[in-house]
C-alpha positions in Angstrom: 0.0 0.0 0.0 1.2 3.5 -0.8 1.7 6.0 2.0 1.6 9.6 1.1 2.0 12.6 3.5 0.1 15.1 1.5 -2.2 14.9 -1.5 -4.4 17.3 -3.4 -8.1 16.9 -4.1 -7.5 15.8 -7.7 -5.2 13.0 -6.6 -7.7 11.8 -3.9 -10.5 11.8 -6.5 -8.4 9.7 -8.9 -7.5 7.2 -6.1 -11.2 6.9 -5.1 -12.2 6.4 -8.7 -9.7 3.6 -9.0 -11.2 2.0 -6.0 -8.2 2.4 -3.8 -8.8 2.2 0.0 -7.9 5.5 1.5 -8.2 7.2 4.8 -8.1 11.0 4.7 -6.7 12.8 7.8 -8.2 16.3 7.9 -5.6 18.5 9.7 -7.1 21.9 9.0 -7.7 24.5 11.6 -10.8 24.2 13.8 -12.3 27.3 12.1 -12.1 25.8 8.6 -13.4 22.4 9.9 -16.4 24.2 11.4 -17.3 25.7 8.0 -17.2 22.4 6.2 -15.9 18.9 6.9 -14.6 16.2 4.6 -17.1 13.3 4.7 -15.5 10.1 6.0 -12.3 11.8 7.1 -10.5 11.5 10.4 -10.2 14.9 12.0 -6.9 15.7 13.8 -6.2 19.4 14.5 -2.5 19.6 13.6 -2.4 22.3 10.9 -0.4 24.9 12.8 2.1 22.3 14.2 2.6 20.8 10.7 3.2 24.3 9.1 5.7 25.1 11.8 7.6 21.8 11.0 7.1 20.4 14.5 8.3 16.8 14.8 5.6 14.6 16.3 2.8 16.9 15.1 0.8 13.8 14.2 1.6 11.9 17.4 -1.5 10.7 19.2 -3.4 10.1 16.0 -3.4 6.3 16.6 -3.4 5.6 12.9 -3.5 1.9 11.9 -0.2 0.5 10.6 0.0 0.4 6.8 -2.7 3.0 6.3 -2.6 6.0 3.9 -2.0 9.1 5.9 -2.7 12.3 4.0 -3.9 15.7 4.5 -6.2 17.1 1.9 -5.4 20.3 0.3 -8.3 21.6 -1.7 -7.4 22.2 -5.3 -7.3 25.9 -5.9 -8.6 26.6 -9.4 
């Protein structure tokens, strides 16, 4: 299974269309999440820590081994 750290919306759509099993980890800020959520995603508020390059920003997520970890960036078009 492929593990990615960051994917965009188009890549996620393509993966889903191919029938790949994915788990999206939504790391956006609480304010953004309050406006809209990503259906079926796992919410983990780590945006600021990830942007700051903090090691261990995703610790505590408890993600299953071998899973696809990714944060979704909305495609800006």
